[in-house]
MIVO-967680 format. One record per residue (C-alpha): x, y, z; residue number from 1. Coordinates in pm, 1 decimal. Example, Ala and Ser with C-alpha at 12.3 -4.5 7.8 and 13.67 -1.06 7.14 Angstrom:
residues 2
1230.0,-450.0,780.0,1
1367.0,-106.0,714.0,2
END
This chain:
residues 653
1417.6,-2642.2,-1673.8,1
1496.9,-2581.4,-2040.2,2
1629.6,-2751.9,-2349.1,3
1980.7,-2709.1,-2203.6,4
2010.3,-2795.7,-1834.9,5
2112.6,-2495.2,-1626.5,6
2257.8,-2642.8,-1310.2,7
2451.6,-2359.9,-1147.1,8
2328.4,-2296.4,-795.2,9
2436.4,-2036.3,-541.4,10
2382.5,-2228.2,-216.5,11
2515.5,-2572.7,-122.8,12
2219.8,-2714.1,72.3,13
2096.3,-3063.2,-14.8,14
1744.3,-2976.5,-131.7,15
1471.9,-3230.1,-202.8,16
1262.0,-3384.4,-478.8,17
904.3,-3281.4,-553.3,18
662.9,-3205.6,-833.6,19
518.5,-2866.3,-925.5,20
221.0,-2766.6,-1137.1,21
32.3,-3091.0,-1070.4,22
-270.0,-2874.6,-1140.1,23
-317.7,-2504.2,-1219.4,24
-442.7,-2455.5,-860.9,25
-95.5,-2549.1,-736.2,26
66.8,-2256.1,-918.5,27
-106.9,-1922.6,-865.3,28
54.9,-1602.5,-996.9,29
-79.9,-1257.8,-909.2,30
68.5,-946.1,-1064.3,31
180.5,-666.3,-832.1,32
108.3,-326.3,-985.8,33
333.0,-20.8,-969.7,34
159.8,87.6,-648.3,35
257.2,-238.4,-478.5,36
-96.4,-383.1,-478.3,37
-211.3,-721.1,-603.5,38
-414.4,-669.0,-921.1,39
-697.5,-890.4,-791.4,40
-725.1,-694.1,-467.2,41
-1069.3,-535.2,-408.9,42
-911.0,-194.4,-348.5,43
-655.4,-203.6,-628.3,44
-581.2,141.9,-763.2,45
-554.9,197.6,-1137.4,46
-247.6,411.1,-1090.7,47
-99.7,329.7,-1427.9,48
-390.1,471.8,-1622.9,49
-561.1,720.5,-1396.5,50
-651.9,1046.2,-1565.5,51
-536.9,1378.1,-1424.5,52
-785.8,1562.8,-1210.1,53
-1009.4,1809.6,-1397.3,54
-960.6,2184.0,-1371.4,55
-1067.5,2325.1,-1039.4,56
-1300.0,2590.0,-1176.5,57
-1671.5,2516.2,-1184.9,58
-1816.6,2411.9,-1520.3,59
-2091.1,2642.0,-1640.9,60
-2423.8,2491.9,-1745.9,61
-2776.8,2628.0,-1780.2,62
-2878.8,2473.9,-1448.9,63
-2577.4,2643.4,-1283.9,64
-2464.7,2308.5,-1145.1,65
-2130.8,2345.5,-969.7,66
-1861.0,2089.7,-1003.7,67
-1894.7,1800.2,-758.9,68
-1603.6,1647.6,-569.2,69
-1296.9,1577.8,-783.7,70
-1289.4,1218.5,-659.3,71
-1634.2,1157.3,-806.4,72
-1620.2,1345.0,-1135.5,73
-1401.1,1409.9,-1428.9,74
-1634.9,1540.4,-1693.4,75
-1343.3,1596.9,-1925.2,76
-1303.9,1218.9,-1924.4,77
-1414.3,1107.1,-2269.6,78
-1450.6,750.9,-2138.4,79
-1718.2,852.7,-1887.5,80
-2079.0,784.4,-1990.9,81
-2246.5,871.3,-1659.4,82
-2497.1,1144.3,-1749.5,83
-2561.0,1212.0,-1382.7,84
-2198.3,1327.8,-1366.3,85
-2175.1,1494.1,-1707.6,86
-2510.8,1676.2,-1718.1,87
-2584.2,1699.9,-1349.5,88
-2871.9,1525.4,-1167.6,89
-3140.8,1778.5,-1256.9,90
-3066.9,1792.9,-1632.1,91
-3027.1,1415.6,-1648.0,92
-3365.1,1368.1,-1480.4,93
-3520.5,1609.7,-1729.4,94
-3361.4,1417.6,-2017.7,95
-3498.6,1085.7,-1890.4,96
-3845.3,1238.6,-1861.0,97
-3811.5,1368.6,-2217.1,98
-3714.6,1026.2,-2357.4,99
-3999.9,852.9,-2172.2,100
-4243.9,1108.2,-2308.4,101
-4100.4,1066.3,-2658.5,102
-4146.6,688.2,-2649.1,103
-4507.6,724.5,-2536.8,104
-4572.7,959.3,-2830.3,105
-4400.6,725.4,-3079.9,106
-4556.0,758.0,-3426.2,107
-4655.9,1121.6,-3391.6,108
-4520.2,1354.0,-3657.2,109
-4451.6,1649.2,-3428.0,110
-4081.7,1701.2,-3364.1,111
-3991.5,1784.4,-3007.1,112
-3652.6,1893.7,-2877.0,113
-3485.2,1943.2,-2540.9,114
-3188.9,2160.5,-2446.9,115
-2934.6,1985.4,-2224.3,116
-2730.5,2296.2,-2160.8,117
-2473.0,2536.9,-2296.5,118
-2108.0,2428.6,-2306.6,119
-1856.5,2693.6,-2418.4,120
-1567.5,2443.3,-2426.5,121
-1538.0,2230.4,-2741.2,122
-1411.3,1927.1,-2550.7,123
-1700.6,1944.8,-2305.2,124
-1942.5,1942.3,-2596.2,125
-1773.3,1633.7,-2744.6,126
-1813.0,1454.5,-2410.4,127
-2183.0,1544.7,-2391.5,128
-2253.5,1441.7,-2752.5,129
-2086.5,1105.7,-2701.4,130
-2239.6,1026.1,-2362.7,131
-2596.1,1121.1,-2458.9,132
-2586.8,910.0,-2773.0,133
-2428.3,620.1,-2587.3,134
-2704.5,615.7,-2326.5,135
-2983.5,699.7,-2572.6,136
-2884.2,578.6,-2921.6,137
-3228.7,672.4,-3054.4,138
-3152.1,1041.9,-2990.4,139
-2987.2,1286.8,-3224.7,140
-2766.8,1556.0,-3071.6,141
-2715.4,1890.8,-3244.8,142
-2516.8,2198.9,-3151.4,143
-2647.4,2551.6,-3197.9,144
-2353.5,2777.2,-3115.1,145
-2266.1,2645.9,-2765.9,146
-2604.9,2494.5,-2685.5,147
-2666.8,2121.4,-2728.3,148
-3018.8,2005.0,-2810.8,149
-3154.4,1652.1,-2845.4,150
-3437.0,1509.8,-3055.5,151
-3549.8,1177.5,-3197.7,152
-3314.3,1034.6,-3459.7,153
-3515.9,939.5,-3771.5,154
-3233.2,713.5,-3892.1,155
-3252.0,510.0,-3573.6,156
-3626.1,482.9,-3613.4,157
-3585.3,352.6,-3969.3,158
-3323.5,91.8,-3874.0,159
-3528.3,-23.1,-3574.9,160
-3811.9,-99.2,-3819.1,161
-3576.6,-315.8,-4027.4,162
-3397.7,-487.0,-3738.4,163
-3476.1,-507.1,-3369.0,164
-3453.3,-202.3,-3145.2,165
-3173.4,-370.0,-2949.3,166
-2972.0,-430.3,-3265.9,167
-3029.1,-72.6,-3374.7,168
-2895.5,53.2,-3040.4,169
-2580.8,-161.3,-3063.9,170
-2528.3,-59.9,-3427.1,171
-2545.6,312.3,-3351.4,172
-2304.5,268.8,-3059.6,173
-2072.9,85.9,-3299.6,174
-2094.7,375.1,-3548.9,175
-2038.6,632.3,-3273.9,176
-1722.3,455.1,-3150.5,177
-1562.3,528.3,-3491.2,178
-1301.9,252.5,-3461.7,179
-1142.9,202.3,-3807.6,180
-1151.5,-160.3,-3918.5,181
-1400.5,-270.7,-3650.8,182
-1690.8,-492.4,-3753.1,183
-2058.7,-513.8,-3654.2,184
-2265.7,-819.8,-3744.0,185
-2645.0,-821.2,-3760.7,186
-2836.4,-1130.2,-3653.2,187
-2887.5,-1396.9,-3923.6,188
-3162.4,-1305.7,-4172.1,189
-3310.2,-1558.6,-4416.9,190
-3495.1,-1296.2,-4623.5,191
-3283.3,-1168.0,-4911.9,192
-3529.5,-883.7,-4971.6,193
-3504.5,-778.6,-4609.3,194
-3124.5,-796.7,-4615.6,195
-3124.3,-579.1,-4925.2,196
-3324.7,-315.6,-4738.0,197
-3070.5,-316.7,-4455.9,198
-2780.9,-291.4,-4704.9,199
-2948.3,4.9,-4875.3,200
-3017.3,184.4,-4547.4,201
-2660.3,147.6,-4417.9,202
-2511.8,244.5,-4754.1,203
-2736.5,549.0,-4792.3,204
-2684.3,679.6,-4438.9,205
-2324.0,574.6,-4361.8,206
-2180.4,483.1,-4703.1,207
-1870.8,702.0,-4666.4,208
-1789.6,551.3,-4328.5,209
-1860.0,181.2,-4378.1,210
-1880.7,-107.3,-4621.2,211
-2129.9,-392.9,-4595.2,212
-2144.9,-749.0,-4716.2,213
-2346.7,-1065.6,-4655.3,214
-2181.0,-1390.8,-4552.9,215
-2314.8,-1739.4,-4492.0,216
-2208.4,-1953.3,-4197.8,217
-2368.3,-2290.5,-4128.0,218
-2643.9,-2213.3,-4379.4,219
-2736.4,-1889.3,-4203.8,220
-2679.6,-1555.4,-4374.7,221
-2587.7,-1237.3,-4188.9,222
-2481.6,-885.2,-4279.1,223
-2147.3,-750.0,-4156.9,224
-2067.7,-380.6,-4147.8,225
-1703.1,-273.8,-4138.7,226
-1581.6,76.7,-4062.0,227
-1339.9,191.5,-4329.4,228
-983.4,278.5,-4241.2,229
-913.1,648.8,-4211.0,230
-808.7,818.4,-4532.7,231
-454.1,953.1,-4532.1,232
-573.0,1268.2,-4710.5,233
-763.2,1508.7,-4488.4,234
-1108.8,1591.6,-4611.6,235
-1359.0,1857.3,-4524.1,236
-1622.1,1752.8,-4274.2,237
-1981.8,1854.2,-4300.9,238
-2139.0,2065.5,-4029.9,239
-2349.5,1767.3,-3926.7,240
-2037.8,1548.4,-3886.0,241
-1872.5,1818.2,-3679.8,242
-2178.2,1828.7,-3455.7,243
-2189.2,1452.6,-3427.1,244
-1844.0,1440.6,-3271.6,245
-1628.0,1747.4,-3228.5,246
-1327.6,1567.2,-3096.0,247
-1230.9,1202.0,-3116.7,248
-1063.5,1050.3,-2814.1,249
-942.4,691.1,-2820.7,250
-1128.9,458.2,-2589.2,251
-934.6,229.1,-2356.4,252
-1068.2,-15.5,-2099.8,253
-861.5,-162.7,-1818.1,254
-935.6,-498.8,-1657.7,255
-781.2,-778.7,-1457.1,256
-760.8,-1109.6,-1642.4,257
-773.1,-1438.9,-1455.5,258
-666.3,-1719.0,-1687.8,259
-609.0,-2087.4,-1631.6,260
-383.5,-2314.2,-1837.3,261
-349.1,-2053.2,-2113.8,262
-54.6,-1859.1,-2251.0,263
-94.2,-1482.5,-2225.4,264
-63.8,-1434.0,-2602.1,265
-308.4,-1718.5,-2666.7,266
-559.7,-1559.8,-2429.1,267
-517.6,-1224.6,-2604.3,268
-566.1,-1384.4,-2945.3,269
-889.0,-1546.7,-2832.4,270
-1025.2,-1227.8,-2673.3,271
-935.3,-1030.9,-2986.2,272
-1126.8,-1279.0,-3201.4,273
-1433.8,-1259.3,-2976.0,274
-1430.4,-878.3,-2962.3,275
-1350.2,-826.6,-3330.2,276
-1029.6,-629.2,-3267.8,277
-660.3,-697.0,-3331.3,278
-434.3,-868.0,-3076.5,279
-221.5,-552.4,-3089.6,280
-513.7,-362.4,-2935.5,281
-435.2,-538.1,-2605.7,282
-150.9,-419.1,-2384.9,283
-13.0,-583.0,-2072.7,284
270.2,-545.1,-1824.3,285
412.4,-896.6,-1855.3,286
358.4,-1250.3,-1983.0,287
238.7,-1504.5,-1726.3,288
280.3,-1881.7,-1694.0,289
58.3,-2110.1,-1899.0,290
38.9,-2400.9,-1655.8,291
-99.6,-2188.4,-1376.7,292
-382.2,-1972.5,-1253.8,293
-265.0,-1618.4,-1315.3,294
-403.6,-1271.5,-1253.4,295
-270.4,-982.2,-1459.7,296
-368.1,-629.5,-1556.1,297
-456.4,-558.7,-1917.2,298
-586.7,-269.0,-2124.2,299
-781.3,-308.8,-2447.1,300
-815.0,-34.0,-2704.3,301
-1138.2,66.6,-2881.2,302
-1361.2,-146.1,-2654.5,303
-1599.1,3.8,-2397.1,304
-1637.7,-151.1,-2050.0,305
-1994.5,-244.2,-2140.1,306
-1892.3,-427.2,-2456.1,307
-1615.5,-611.3,-2271.6,308
-1853.5,-723.9,-1997.6,309
-2100.1,-835.8,-2261.7,310
-1850.3,-1104.6,-2371.2,311
-1789.9,-1249.7,-2024.5,312
-1961.1,-1581.1,-2100.3,313
-1751.5,-1635.5,-2414.8,314
-1432.0,-1575.0,-2216.5,315
-1540.5,-1809.1,-1938.8,316
-1570.2,-2093.4,-2187.2,317
-1196.2,-2059.8,-2245.9,318
-1104.0,-2049.2,-1877.2,319
-1080.7,-1670.9,-1853.8,320
-1250.8,-1441.1,-1603.5,321
-1236.1,-1061.0,-1603.9,322
-1279.6,-817.5,-1316.1,323
-1191.1,-461.0,-1214.5,324
-1324.4,-331.1,-1545.8,325
-1303.6,45.3,-1586.4,326
-1235.1,308.9,-1854.2,327
-881.4,448.8,-1865.6,328
-692.9,699.2,-2077.3,329
-390.3,512.2,-2207.0,330
-252.2,165.8,-2285.2,331
-46.7,-39.1,-2042.1,332
327.5,-49.5,-2100.3,333
532.5,-367.5,-2092.3,334
723.1,-388.9,-1764.6,335
492.7,-147.1,-1582.5,336
464.4,-356.6,-1267.7,337
656.9,-409.2,-945.9,338
661.1,-785.0,-973.7,339
452.9,-1093.9,-906.1,340
318.9,-1274.2,-601.7,341
324.0,-1655.2,-604.1,342
114.5,-1905.9,-407.2,343
264.4,-2247.2,-484.7,344
226.2,-2608.4,-376.1,345
506.1,-2863.8,-424.0,346
378.2,-3220.2,-395.3,347
526.9,-3567.2,-341.0,348
825.2,-3440.3,-144.3,349
1112.3,-3676.8,-74.9,350
1477.7,-3622.1,15.5,351
1767.6,-3649.6,-226.1,352
2008.2,-3936.2,-178.2,353
2015.6,-4122.7,151.5,354
1836.9,-3868.7,371.1,355
1533.1,-3996.8,556.0,356
1177.0,-3874.8,514.1,357
1185.4,-3758.1,875.7,358
1456.4,-3508.4,781.3,359
1230.9,-3319.1,539.2,360
1147.8,-3042.2,786.5,361
1516.4,-2969.3,835.7,362
1588.7,-2988.8,461.4,363
1304.5,-2750.7,377.4,364
1400.2,-2502.3,650.0,365
1762.8,-2498.9,537.5,366
1674.0,-2469.1,167.8,367
1425.5,-2184.0,206.8,368
1654.9,-2000.0,447.5,369
1951.1,-2012.6,209.9,370
1751.8,-1883.2,-86.3,371
1592.8,-1611.6,126.2,372
1937.7,-1487.6,230.1,373
2149.0,-1556.2,-79.5,374
1901.4,-1557.7,-366.0,375
1925.7,-1759.6,-687.8,376
2073.5,-1735.3,-1035.7,377
1837.8,-1507.2,-1227.2,378
1782.5,-1735.1,-1527.9,379
1495.1,-1676.5,-1768.8,380
1227.4,-1939.7,-1713.4,381
1084.7,-2181.7,-1970.9,382
783.4,-1964.9,-2058.2,383
1027.7,-1712.8,-2207.8,384
1084.2,-1962.8,-2487.3,385
724.5,-2056.6,-2562.1,386
538.4,-2379.3,-2498.6,387
668.3,-2567.9,-2802.3,388
870.6,-2884.0,-2748.7,389
966.3,-2941.7,-3114.6,390
1060.8,-2583.1,-3198.5,391
1096.9,-2310.4,-2937.8,392
1068.4,-1937.5,-2985.2,393
1442.2,-1870.0,-2963.5,394
1497.4,-2079.6,-3277.6,395
1244.4,-1868.7,-3465.7,396
1413.1,-1555.2,-3329.6,397
1754.7,-1666.4,-3454.7,398
1617.0,-1729.6,-3803.2,399
1466.4,-1379.2,-3802.2,400
1793.3,-1219.1,-3687.9,401
1971.8,-1398.2,-3973.4,402
1693.3,-1272.4,-4202.6,403
1609.9,-1623.8,-4318.4,404
1245.7,-1539.2,-4369.3,405
1123.4,-1856.3,-4533.5,406
1297.2,-2072.2,-4273.0,407
1150.7,-1861.4,-3990.4,408
797.6,-1914.5,-4123.6,409
850.2,-2290.9,-4148.3,410
974.3,-2294.4,-3788.5,411
676.0,-2081.5,-3685.4,412
439.0,-2340.5,-3834.3,413
620.6,-2649.0,-3704.4,414
348.4,-2858.5,-3537.2,415
365.6,-3023.9,-3197.4,416
264.6,-3380.8,-3122.9,417
-112.2,-3395.4,-3117.7,418
-404.8,-3405.3,-3351.7,419
-590.2,-3088.6,-3256.7,420
-705.3,-2839.2,-3520.5,421
-411.2,-2600.6,-3496.1,422
-157.4,-2880.8,-3543.8,423
-358.3,-3021.3,-3834.7,424
-355.5,-2676.6,-3996.1,425
20.6,-2640.8,-3944.6,426
91.5,-2983.2,-4090.9,427
-130.7,-2905.9,-4388.3,428
58.8,-2582.8,-4457.3,429
403.2,-2743.2,-4435.9,430
289.0,-3035.0,-4652.1,431
98.3,-2843.4,-4920.7,432
205.9,-2480.4,-4891.8,433
-162.6,-2389.3,-4932.7,434
-214.6,-2093.7,-4697.2,435
-582.6,-2052.1,-4787.6,436
-678.4,-2408.6,-4693.2,437
-461.7,-2396.1,-4381.5,438
-631.2,-2071.5,-4279.3,439
-971.7,-2243.3,-4305.5,440
-848.7,-2521.9,-4075.1,441
-686.4,-2290.7,-3816.4,442
-906.5,-2218.7,-3508.9,443
-1039.9,-1862.5,-3490.7,444
-866.8,-1785.1,-3160.0,445
-519.4,-1859.5,-3305.1,446
-490.7,-1502.2,-3423.1,447
-115.6,-1501.2,-3485.2,448
-129.0,-1803.3,-3711.7,449
-436.4,-1677.7,-3897.2,450
-285.8,-1334.1,-3956.4,451
27.1,-1496.3,-4093.3,452
-165.0,-1737.9,-4318.0,453
-387.6,-1460.9,-4453.9,454
-80.4,-1260.7,-4555.3,455
91.6,-1565.8,-4705.8,456
-218.2,-1641.6,-4911.6,457
-222.4,-1285.9,-5041.5,458
149.5,-1232.7,-5102.1,459
285.5,-1585.1,-5147.1,460
527.6,-1796.1,-4943.0,461
855.0,-1666.5,-5088.7,462
1076.0,-1419.5,-4902.5,463
862.1,-1110.8,-4972.7,464
545.2,-1292.2,-4874.3,465
708.3,-1414.8,-4552.6,466
815.8,-1059.2,-4467.8,467
457.7,-946.0,-4524.7,468
341.7,-1231.8,-4304.8,469
562.2,-1124.2,-4014.0,470
462.7,-761.1,-4059.2,471
97.8,-864.7,-4026.9,472
167.9,-955.2,-3663.5,473
173.2,-686.2,-3392.6,474
518.2,-549.8,-3310.8,475
506.9,-698.8,-2959.1,476
457.8,-1046.8,-3105.2,477
734.8,-1008.7,-3365.5,478
986.3,-883.5,-3113.3,479
898.4,-1165.1,-2868.0,480
1094.4,-1412.6,-3081.0,481
1407.0,-1197.9,-3088.8,482
1388.2,-1141.8,-2713.9,483
1354.1,-1516.1,-2668.7,484
1680.7,-1576.8,-2853.4,485
1860.0,-1308.1,-2649.8,486
1726.6,-1464.9,-2329.3,487
1866.2,-1804.1,-2430.3,488
2210.8,-1650.2,-2480.3,489
2183.1,-1468.6,-2144.4,490
2105.2,-1795.9,-1963.4,491
2406.2,-1965.3,-2117.3,492
2623.5,-1663.6,-2034.1,493
2517.4,-1676.4,-1668.4,494
2608.4,-2044.4,-1645.9,495
2947.6,-1984.3,-1810.6,496
3019.8,-1682.6,-1587.1,497
2967.1,-1876.5,-1264.2,498
3142.8,-2194.8,-1376.2,499
3444.5,-2011.9,-1517.6,500
3492.1,-1702.0,-1303.5,501
3342.9,-1814.2,-972.7,502
3113.0,-1655.4,-717.8,503
3284.3,-1322.1,-657.7,504
3308.6,-1014.4,-884.9,505
3632.3,-1019.8,-1084.8,506
3816.9,-773.2,-1303.4,507
3623.7,-695.6,-1622.0,508
3283.6,-785.2,-1478.5,509
3004.9,-533.6,-1522.0,510
2830.5,-409.2,-1209.4,511
2539.6,-172.9,-1166.1,512
2638.5,140.1,-976.0,513
2303.6,321.9,-1000.7,514
1963.6,278.8,-837.4,515
1771.5,-46.9,-865.0,516
1488.5,138.9,-1041.0,517
1735.4,271.9,-1294.0,518
1846.0,-81.1,-1379.6,519
1485.5,-187.0,-1445.0,520
1443.7,104.7,-1684.1,521
1753.8,36.5,-1898.1,522
1583.5,-38.3,-2226.2,523
1679.8,264.3,-2434.5,524
2002.2,453.2,-2355.5,525
2213.5,177.3,-2207.4,526
2576.7,283.6,-2207.4,527
2531.7,498.7,-1900.4,528
2777.9,581.5,-1620.8,529
2585.0,340.6,-1395.7,530
2736.1,46.7,-1587.4,531
3077.9,12.1,-1423.4,532
3365.5,-219.5,-1519.1,533
3530.9,-380.6,-1215.5,534
3901.1,-296.3,-1186.3,535
4177.7,-522.2,-1052.0,536
4201.3,-308.0,-737.3,537
3825.9,-331.6,-679.1,538
3842.8,-708.8,-723.8,539
4124.3,-733.5,-468.9,540
3950.1,-506.3,-217.3,541
3614.8,-683.9,-272.1,542
3441.3,-351.2,-332.5,543
3143.1,-516.0,-500.9,544
2934.0,-822.4,-423.4,545
2800.6,-1086.1,-660.9,546
2445.6,-951.8,-631.1,547
2564.3,-629.9,-801.5,548
2698.8,-808.5,-1108.5,549
2497.9,-757.6,-1426.9,550
2508.4,-943.7,-1755.9,551
2409.4,-784.5,-2085.2,552
2123.0,-908.3,-2296.9,553
2270.3,-907.1,-2649.9,554
2180.3,-600.5,-2851.6,555
2314.9,-317.2,-3063.5,556
2388.3,-73.3,-2779.6,557
2513.2,-273.3,-2480.9,558
2858.5,-285.8,-2326.2,559
2998.7,-637.1,-2290.9,560
3222.0,-757.6,-2002.1,561
3596.1,-697.6,-2040.8,562
3711.3,-1043.6,-1939.0,563
3664.2,-1404.7,-2050.6,564
3287.3,-1360.6,-2047.7,565
3309.3,-1081.2,-2305.2,566
3502.2,-1311.7,-2537.3,567
3248.5,-1585.1,-2470.8,568
2967.6,-1355.4,-2594.7,569
3155.7,-1288.5,-2920.0,570
3222.9,-1658.8,-2977.9,571
2866.2,-1759.3,-2890.5,572
2708.3,-1509.7,-3129.4,573
2957.2,-1598.3,-3403.9,574
2863.1,-1963.8,-3358.1,575
2505.9,-1866.6,-3455.2,576
2626.5,-1653.6,-3745.2,577
2572.3,-1322.7,-3567.2,578
2793.6,-1031.8,-3471.4,579
2759.6,-818.3,-3159.7,580
2567.0,-557.3,-3360.0,581
2341.7,-782.7,-3567.5,582
2025.0,-717.2,-3368.9,583
1833.2,-510.6,-3618.3,584
1592.3,-651.9,-3877.5,585
1504.7,-348.9,-4086.7,586
1257.5,-528.1,-4311.3,587
1048.5,-624.3,-4005.0,588
1094.3,-289.8,-3827.5,589
1269.4,-461.8,-3536.3,590
1560.7,-325.5,-3337.2,591
1702.3,-477.1,-3018.7,592
1921.6,-224.8,-2833.8,593
1983.6,-470.5,-2548.7,594
1964.1,-424.5,-2173.4,595
2120.9,-545.7,-1850.0,596
1998.3,-805.1,-1603.0,597
2118.3,-878.5,-1251.2,598
2298.6,-1210.6,-1223.9,599
2118.9,-1290.4,-897.0,600
1763.6,-1236.1,-772.0,601
1604.8,-1270.0,-429.2,602
1251.6,-1364.2,-323.8,603
1073.4,-1128.1,-84.1,604
815.6,-1199.9,187.4,605
877.0,-1573.4,163.2,606
672.5,-1805.0,387.6,607
625.9,-2181.3,381.1,608
433.2,-2465.1,544.3,609
513.5,-2837.6,531.1,610
206.2,-3060.0,532.1,611
120.5,-3428.5,502.9,612
-189.7,-3591.9,363.8,613
-304.1,-3945.9,303.3,614
-248.2,-4094.2,-41.1,615
-551.3,-4237.1,-223.2,616
-594.9,-4610.1,-178.6,617
-433.5,-4832.8,-436.4,618
-153.8,-4591.4,-533.7,619
118.2,-4701.9,-293.5,620
195.0,-4857.5,40.0,621
303.8,-4518.7,163.9,622
22.8,-4367.1,370.2,623
141.4,-4007.1,400.1,624
240.0,-3771.9,116.8,625
437.4,-3462.7,219.3,626
367.1,-3137.3,36.7,627
507.8,-2788.5,72.7,628
306.2,-2469.0,43.5,629
526.5,-2167.7,-26.3,630
449.1,-1803.5,-101.7,631
683.7,-1524.8,-206.2,632
715.4,-1211.0,-419.1,633
958.2,-1167.7,-707.2,634
1061.0,-861.6,-903.1,635
932.3,-824.3,-1257.0,636
1094.1,-1061.8,-1509.2,637
1208.6,-1306.1,-1239.9,638
1079.6,-1661.9,-1256.5,639
927.5,-1870.6,-976.5,640
1032.6,-2200.2,-1137.1,641
1394.8,-2082.7,-1126.6,642
1361.6,-1984.4,-760.4,643
1213.5,-2327.3,-681.7,644
1499.8,-2496.2,-868.8,645
1745.0,-2330.9,-629.7,646
1536.7,-2423.7,-325.3,647
1492.7,-2788.2,-430.1,648
1830.4,-2832.0,-606.9,649
1674.5,-2984.1,-914.6,650
1574.2,-2868.7,-1261.5,651
1204.1,-2796.9,-1310.0,652
985.8,-2734.4,-1614.6,653
END
């Protein structure tokens, strides 16, 4: 299952041989949200990001439209662009008639305006400004006291004459989103004179907000426009800027990601590259298997649902599909899920030892029944340590904890066997130390590696440059490596605990005396009364059961067992050059307080079906190939491969 074989099992059934993950279709993982629904279900509720209902009082407008049903509207929702909801059907119809009339009269000098209503509340006005411009980028919205009026935007008209109308619309939506650091790219343009005109227009109209430059790719030249980062010093805004947007609200979009044969972080890196945002702009509840088909909820910051859907074809080329796209009000927090549902197929079944093939039904029934009733050792699965075979994530994490920055970067760039572009780039960096050339070789979707290389090129490859390189990665990616190391230690601790102290709680063990939900939430204040040390009397009276025993993940704030296992933790950390409170890397802004994890886990809703099928001709004399289909649910942070190891009594990867 891992670099070190973890062979402690809870049950004593015989088990059987078999292969898993023959294809991604044989290993399907579907996230279960906090409401207990599968995230790919047609009626999944976005409970984790749903906005509060709007105030109950009617919202005053010129057309005296009363508020519609709360289930259908939330006009205080900045992410809503439905003018039928925001303006009301009658005003929206009038606005559409106005825009049609304006297009027919294109070229006429007479300026015409339309009032879309009076909105006493500042936030309501911000919603109207944003939604009108999103739907009609060629319109300019202005506020006169509390009244909002619309008219043709002369700047849009000028840009549409330099580029296409479609490009002008997308550009103005990009400007309106006001996402610092985001980039818009015009279509390739071979005319230098024409490009100069576009540069001058953008600089004249939006010079304080953006910077422009031309770049050449495959002999085609395009203009990119980048929104400047916000200034730390507050500055006075003009009246026009105040009218343009009276209140900025961050845009978030929720979606369900279906990925195949991709790591979660790799998928995020690719999507970030396609959308022109940072990997840290994506949030998720948990990391899913690579060698699988997985469905998981995600939220992306600063991207509208429309823009996300516009990139569907690019995602599909990388084996990713998105669904359930909708605007939400906040990011998704790690661990905000109930668990995962698994639909698995185990192929090429055969008994261990001398058992006959005809005994498979009995072996399977016994194995599944034991695990259903007794559970399995709650080891961290192989994906916790990354997909690398030469260097795994826990080794990088240990180097970071020991603050060996240069060594950690070399481990980070250790290539795998293979001659693909990313491994070529890694080899080139380790061989030459040239971050700039390695960056040019690294595929665009490998965002982590490219961010690191860019920083190393700028700051050098010595200790300070390596620190800068790690800081260029999102916090969630930096901390992943430390968590990986702690998980490795936890796995070894679980094996030692069972082999040394047996299968009953003993004096000095830690048990969880609080609610199950409370245990899942122990990531901050950990030394709580719910963590109880088993006494000699409680051991003798068998007050607690093994499924209540918890083991600490190493960290600065955890309590360690008060028996042989506690000493084992000290010795194990000392072996790696760490103390029990060495889980803070100040230079990288990383702190691991630690947490607790149940020693055992149990699958829920487990079902299975034993099947046989004919083997393709020419493979073997055997005509029938048994396979086992099994489905079950696991709590968050529990691993299906570990559950299958207990069922089958063999180590799986």
